[in-house]
MIDREN-659484 format. One record per atom (N, C-alpha, C): x, y, z; residue in one letter. Coordinates in steps of 0.05 Angstrom, whole numbers, plus 5000, padded with zeros to 4 digits. Each point is the difference from the previous one (the first is absolute). Layout:
<pts>
XYZA;...
</pts>
This chain:
<pts>
626016550907M;499950225024M;499849865021M;501450045028Q;499849925025Q;497550045013Q;498649825015A;497550055018A;500950215017A;497850175006N;500150215022N;496950005009N;499750205019N;497250005006N;498150264988N;501450094979K;498350194983K;498149854982K;497850174990V;497849884993V;498750224981V;499649944976L;498550204981L;497549864997L;497950195011L;497549904996L;497850174984L;499149874977G;497850074985G;497750145015G;499450254994M;498250135014M;497950164983M;497549904997S;497850114986S;498650235013S;500250035022G;498850165019G;496949905008G;499649705000G;498149875010G;500249855025G;497949865011T;499949925021T;502549765004T;500149784979D;502149815002D;502750085004D;501050164985S;502950094998S;500650185023S;498350155006S;500450175024S;500149895023S;498349765005V;500849855022V;501949765000V;501149944974A;502849874996A;501450225010A;500150234999A;502550155008A;499850015032A;497850005011I;500350065026I;500949715018I;499349784980L;500749735014L;503249964998L;500850124978L;503249944992L;501950185020L;498550235002K;501650195019K;500349875028K;497449915008E;499649875030E;501849815000E;500649844981A;501949824998A;503049985001A;500450304994G;503150085009G;500950054971G;498550004977Y;501450064974Y;500350324997Y;502450074984E;500550264991E;498250014975E;497550134998V;497849994983V;500450234976V;500050024978T;499650194979T;497349914987T;498650234995G;497949944984G;500250124980G;499149844975I;500050064970I;497350034987I;499350214988T;497150044988T;500550014971T;499249834982F;500050054976F;498150144988F;500650204983R;498050104983R;499649884974R;498349825000F;498949874975F;497950054985F;497450085015Y;498050164979Y;498450145023Y;499450214992E;498450205010E;497250114986E;498149855007A;497750084986A;499050285008A;499750204974S;499050285005S;501950145021S;502649914997G;502150175017G;499949955030G;498649805007D;499449945027D;502749885016D;501350185020T;502249885012T;500150025032T;497250015008A;499349925030A;501949815014A;500449774984Y;501049745011Y;503150125008Y;501350164983L;502350105011L;500050185023L;498050145007D;499950125024D;499249765027D;498749824990D;499549825026D;502649825005D;501349934979A;502749905010A;501950165013A;500150274990R;502350195016R;498850035027R;497450005003E;499250025025E;500649805019E;499849724993V;500849815014V;502749975004V;501650044979T;502449995004T;501650235019T;498450215000S;501250225018S;499149935029S;497849925002R;498949905030R;502249785010R;501049784984L;501249835009L;503450105002L;500750174985G;502750125002G;501649814983G;499049964978I;501749804980I;500050224973I;502149914990R;500950134970R;497249904982R;500350214979H;497749934982H;500750074973H;500449864976I;500950104977I;497249924980I;499850234982V;497749994980V;501649964972V;499549784982Y;501149944977Y;498150034976Y;500450184984D;497950054977D;500849774980D;498149834993A;500949784985A;497249994980A;498750314995R;497449954987R;500749894963R;501850144999H;501249954970H;500449694994H;501549885018T;500849714995T;497649835008T;498250145014F;497249815010F;498050004972F;500450214988E;498150084976E;501549764977E;502750034996Q;500749784982Q;499849715006Q;500849985029T;499849675004T;497149875008T;498450195011V;497449855012V;497650124977V;500050245001I;497250104985I;500749934973I;501850024984D;500549924976D;498749714994D;501849855019Y;499449725000Y;497349885004Y;498950205017F;496449945009F;498550044975F;500850184983V;498050104977V;501249784979V;502349994993R;500649804982R;499149695002R;499949905028E;499349755000E;496750024992E;498350145008Y;497150024993Y;500050034975Y;501650164987M;499650074967M;501349744987M;501249795014S;500849794985S;497949695009S;497950175009G;497649665009G;501649905023G;501050115017R;501649845027R;498450195019R;500649825030T;499050145020T;502250065015T;501150265007P;502650095015P;499949925030P;502449985014V;499850005028V;502250205004V;499050245007P;501850235002P;500950055033P;499149895018C;500849955026C;502749825005C;499849834983T;502049775003T;502550154988T;499350084971L;501850134987L;501850225015L;498150205013C;501350205008C;501849905026C;499349855021N;501349875022N;503349874986N;499649824983N;501749864992N;502350134980N;498850184987R;501650174978R;501150285005R;498250095021L;500450275004L;500650085027L;498149955017K;500250115023K;502349895019K;500549684999W;502149925014W;502350084991W;500649974978P;502350054990P;501350295001P;497750194998L;500850265007L;500950075032L;498349835021M;501050035022M;502349885007M;501249754984T;502449955005T;502550134991T;499050194977R;501850164989R;501050295020R;498050095011V;500250175019V;501149945025V;498849745012A;501649875024A;503049964994A;500649874980D;503150014988D;501650225004D;499050254985E;501250245003E;500150115026E;497849965019E;500650085028E;501049845023E;500949734992G;501549865015G;497949885024G;497749914986I;498149905019I;499749764996I;499949755013F;500049704990F;497149964996F;498450045022H;496949914999H;498650164979H;498049884990L;497550084985L;497849915012L;497950195003A;497049935016A;497950124986A;498149894999T;496950094989T;498049885021T;497850124998G;497549925016G;498449804990G;500949784979H;499249824990H;498949775026H;497649915002Y;499449775016Y;501249714990Y;502649945003V;500849834998V;502849895022V;500849784999R;502149945023R;502549914978R;501949925013K;502649954987K;501549745018K;501149804986A;501049785014A;502549904985A;501949925013F;502249874988F;499949685001F;499649884979L;500149675000L;501749894978L;501549805007N;501549834981N;501750204982N;501750225014G;501450174985G;498950194987G;497450034998H;498650224983H;498450205018H;499550234995H;498250205011H;497649944982H;497549995018Y;497749984985Y;498150175013Y;497650104989I;498050165007I;498049855015I;498950035014L;497849825014L;497350175000L;497349884999S;497750154997S;499850135033S;499350224991G;498650155027G;498649855017G;499350095029L;498049875013L;497650085000L;499350254987D;497350094996D;499149944973D;498249795001A;499449954975A;498350154976A;498750195016D;498950194984D;502050244983D;502450005015K;501850244991K;502449854984K;500949765004E;502149864991E;500950074973E;502150044994Q;501050164974Q;502249854988Q;500749775004S;502449834990S;499549994970S;498049964989F;499049974973F;502050184984F;500050285016F;501450204975F;502950004999F;501549815016L;502850015006L;501749814990L;498949864984W;501449714994W;502550034981W;500250294989G;502350004981G;502650125014G;499750065029L;502850125011L;501749825007L;502650104988P;502349814999P;501449975028P;501549784998P;501549945032P;500950225013P;501850144985E;501250165017E;499150275007E;497049974992T;498150215015T;498849915020T;498749725000L;498949915020L;502149965019L;502449954998E;501850025026E;499850245015E;499550204989R;500250265014R;497450115006R;498049875000A;497050084999A;498849925028A;498850255007L;498249955028L;497050054994L;498349815015F;497250114996F;499249995029F;499650235011P;498750075029P;497449915007P;498149964977L;497649965003L;498849765001L;501549754985G;499849774997G;498349865018G;500650085024E;499149805024E;497750155011E;498550214988Y;497950135009Y;497450004980Y;498150035019A;497250054984A;500250324998A;498450054976K;499850294994K;498650135026K;497949865014T;498450175024T;502650065022T;502049795001E;502050075022E;501950204987E;500450034978V;502050254985V;497950265004V;497650035000R;498550235009R;500550045028R;499849815017S;500250005027S;502750135012S;502249934986I;502450065007I;500150284990I;499250134984A;500150214993A;498150215020A;498049935008R;498550135020R;501350055025R;501749735008E;500550005028E;502650135000E;501450104977R;502250155001R;499450304993R;497050054998G;499450285001G;500150094965G;499649824986Y;500350104970Y;497249914987Y;497850185006Y;496649974994Y;499850014976Y;501550204991K;499550054969K;500949724984K;502149945007V;500949794984V;498549725003V;498749965022S;498749815011S;498049964985S;498250234991E;497550004988E;500350064970E;502249974992K;500750014970K;498449794988K;498550004972K;498849864984K;502049804987K;499549794996D;501849814984D;499450084970D;501850014984S;500450014971S;498749814983S;498550034985L;499049834984L;500349984970L;500549764989G;500650054972G;502550064992G;500950054976V;502850104991V;500150295007V;501950105006C;501050255013C;499150224980C;501049954981F;499350214974F;497349974985F;498349775006C;497749954988C;498549845020C;499050155020P;498349835021P;497349944999P;498950114971S;497549954990S;499449834977S;498650084979D;500349844977D;501450024984D;502049814996Y;501750034980Y;499750124970Y;497450004991R;499650044973R;499850305000R;499350125020D;500250344998D;503250085000D;501249845010F;503550064997F;500849924974F;499149834986L;501049914974L;498350254982L;498050095003R;499150194982R;501550285002R;501350045022A;501150245004A;503149954988A;500849744995H;503049994998H;500749864967H;497849964990V;499949854972V;498450144982V;500850054970A;498750104983A;497349954997A;498450144995A;496949884997A;500049854970A;501350004983D;499949834976D;501149725006D;501349995022R;500749665009R;498149935016R;498150115011L;497649855014L;497550024989L;499849824983V;497650004984V;498749745006V;496850074993P;498549775002P;500449734985P;499449805011G;499749784985G;498249765007G;500249734993K;497649875007K;501249755016K;498049935015F;500349775017F;499049744985F;501649754999Y;499349754984Y;500049795025Y;498849814990D;499849755016D;502449784990D;500049795013E;501949844997E;500449894972E;497450004984E;499649914973E;500350184980E;500350295012G;500850214982G;497450174987G;497849935021H;497450124989H;500450315017H;498950174989V;499950285009V;497950045023V;500850055022L;497950055025L;499650245003L;501050194994G;499750275004G;502450194996G;499950285007A;501750205002A;501650065024A;502450065001H;501350095020H;502050245001H;500850115014Q;500650265000Q;503450054989Q;501149744998G;502849974995G;501449845018G;501749804988Y;501049815015Y;501550035021Y;501450265003P;502050035023P;498250095026P;497249994998F;498250075018F;498749755012F;501649754993Y;498949765017Y;502649845008Y;499649815017T;502049855011T;499149665000T;502149814996I;498749755006I;498649965021I;498249855002G;498649905020G;497250245009G;500050194988Q;498250195008Q;497249884994Q;498150095017R;497249994994R;498450245005R;500350135014R;498350285009R;501150174978R;498250164993G;501350304985G;500049964972G;498849794994L;500949914969L;497850144984L;497950125007G;498250084985G;498549874977G;499549785008I;498949814982I;497849755014I;497949984995H;497949865014H;499449754985H;500849795011L;499549744989L;498049805019L;499349814995N;498349765016N;501649875014N;502850065004K;501849815018K;502050165006K;501849895018A;502250245008A;502149864985A;501550244989V;502949974985V;501850175007V;502949894998F;502050105008F;502050134975F;501950185005V;502050014980V;501949794998V;500349844980K;501849834992K;502250024988K;500150204984E;502250074980E;499850274994E;502350154992I;500350294990I;501749994979I;499450114974D;501650014977D;500350344996D;502750085007P;500450284995P;500150024966P;500949834991H;500050024970H;497450064980H;498349825013T;497350044983T;497950145015T;500450065029N;498250135016N;497649845009N;500749734997R;497849835009R;500449885034R;497549975007V;500349915033V;498249774998V;501149745007V;498649814998V;498449905027V;497349915001L;498950035027L;499249654997L;500049925026A;499649695005A;499349935025A;497849775007P;499949945027P;502049965014P;500050005026Y;502350025025Y;501549684990Y;499149814996A;501149734994A;501650024982A;500550164980S;501550064974S;502450185007S;500050115024L;501850135007L;502349865015L;499549745007E;501949835022E;502349894980E;502049995013R;502449934990R;501749855016R;501449804990N;501749785018N;503150064995N;500950224992E;502550144999E;500450254990E;502350135008M;500650264990M;503050064999M;501450144987Q;502650054996Q;500850285011Q;501949975015L;501550325012L;502250104986L;500350265002S;502450154987S;500850085017S;502450155002H;501350205022H;499649925024H;500649735008W;499949835022W;502450055023W;499250015021H;502350015023H;499249785019H;501749865005L;500149725021L;502250095021L;499249965025V;502050015021V;502149754997V;498649774997C;501749794999C;498549824979C;501549954979E;498949864974E;499549695012E;501749885014D;499949745007D;497649965016D;499050215014E;497749945016E;496850014990E;500650094974V;497650054984V;499649824980V;502249994984L;499749844971L;499949715008L;497649874986G;499749735001G;498549905031G;499750215009H;498549875030H;497050064994H;498149825013D;497349964997D;498450125019D;501950125021D;498350155021D;500050275003D;500850114972V;500550285002V;497050154997V;499450225011E;496950134996E;500450254989E;498550034979V;500350284988V;497550155001V;500250225005K;497650225000K;500250194975K;497850074988I;499750164970I;499550265010I;498350085021R;499150255005R;500050035031R;501150305008Y;500449985026Y;497749955018Y;497849954992R;498049925024R;499049704992R;501249954974K;499249694997K;501349745020K;498449845002Q;501349755010Q;502749864987Q;500949875020L;502149834990L;499849734987L;501149924981N;499149754983N;502749844989N;500049775006R;502549795003R;500750014969R;502450044996A;501249974972A;502549844998A;501049914981T;503349904992T;501350214979T;502150095007V;501450214986V;502249884988V;500150014975T;502749954980T;500850164984T;502650014995L;501250174976L;499250004976L;498450144984G;499249914971G;501450134984G;499250044973P;501350104973P;500350295009P;502050124986D;501150315003D;500050085024D;501049805016N;500350095031N;498350105019N;497149944987C;498050075017C;499249725019C;498250105019L;499549765023L;497849914993L;499449734999L;497749924991L;498649845026L;497750125010V;498349955023V;497749864994V;500449715006T;497749794996T;497849985025T;498150064998L;498250075020L;498849755009L;499349925023H;499049705006H;496750054998H;499650235004E;497050024991E;499750264988E;498250024977P;499950224980P;499250275014P;501050204991L;499650265011L;498750174977L;498150155009A;498750184979A;501150325000A;499650114975A;500950274999A;502750065007A;501449844984I;503550045001I;501050174982I;500550275008A;500050294980A;503249994997A;500750024975P;502550084993P;500550285007P;502450065011G;500650255009G;500249995030G;498549805016Q;499250025025Q;502849845012Q;499950005026A;502449895017A;499049745007A;501749835005A;499649695017A;501950015016A;499749945030A;501749985020A;500149705010A;502249885008F;500249745013F;500650005031F;498849825010Y;500049935028Y;500749745012Y;501049945020R;500049805015R;499550045027R;497349915010G;499150155025G;499850265001G;501050125015D;500250325006D;502350134988D;501949844989R;502450094983R;499850104974R;500450194986L;500450134973L;502249864990L;499549844979L;502349894984L;501150164978L;498350144991G;500350194970G;497850024987G;500250094972G;497750044983G;500950144977G;498350054980G;500350084971G;497550134989G;499950114976I;498550124986I;498949754977I;497150015001I;498449824988I;500150074964I;500649784993V;500550104962V;497649834987V;
</pts>
C-alpha cells in the first residue's frame, strides 16, 4: 500500500488512546478510530460509549469490531491452557502480537489506510535499514516489552503518539482540550479479562475435577504440606502458598502430570541460561553472538546482560552474564540494546 495521511487508531475508550486521537488529528492525520470488542465482563459496554463520545467530539470516523469469539479462542483459551500445563502465560504480549495488531492491519488494508496507531508508551526509529521500537520516555508507563513480536511491515506503518510524553502530561493534554472525563479515567490494571486473582478465573473456566489438591515437596522429595492444585502457583511465587515454614521458600518447579509443586530457597531458583521459542528478532545479525545484548524477563524487571545464540530445534539460547531467578516457562523475554527493542521470544 502506498503511504497516505490516513491512520487507524486502536481506541479502548481510555485516557491514552483518546489523547492519541487528539494528537493525531492535531498533527493533520485523517484519523479513524477502531474499538475492538474483546471481552466484556458482565456485559459492560461503557467503554464503547466512551470511545464513541471522543470520536464524535473530534469529528472522526469510528468503527466497532466484534472480535469476542476470536479473542476467546486466541487469548482466553491459551491463558487457561498455559496454567493447566504448569506454565505462566503472557496474555498481553500474545494479544498484541497475534491478535490486536494483525486485526488492525487487516481492517486498515480493507479501508485503504496506511498508518496504524495505538496509545502505547513507546517510540519508533529507523536505524541501519530497520524500523525499531524504542522505550517510551515515561519509565513508569513504558510498554515496549509487550511489542517485540511485531513484524517489520507492521512497524513501518506504526505510529505511537504518546511515546514522548509522561502520563501526567497526557492527562494535562486531555484537560486543556476540555476532555475532563477522559483526563480523570483510572488506568487499567492487570489483564483486561482477569484484573484480579487469576485463580478465580480458572475455577470458573476449568472443570472442578481438574483442580485438585496436591502436595508441596522440597528439593530432596520430602513432603512439606498440601496445596490447592498446581495451576494455582507460578514459578518464583512466595506469597499465598498457605504453608508456614521457618524459612522463606519459593516455587521452583511445577509438575502438572503428578500435581507436585517443589519449593526451594531463592538461590535455588537462579539460572545461567534459558531457551526461547516463537522468537522474533528485528535484525538477527545485531543480536546473535553479541555480548552486549540486554534481556528482560518481566515487564517490571531490570535488564540483564546476555549473549544470544541459535540453539537446537531453532530455539534461541540465552546465556546470562549473571544468574537470574524465577525464569518461568511460558513467560516472555525481550532483548534490548540501550532503549532499542531488538526482539524477543517465549521461555521454554
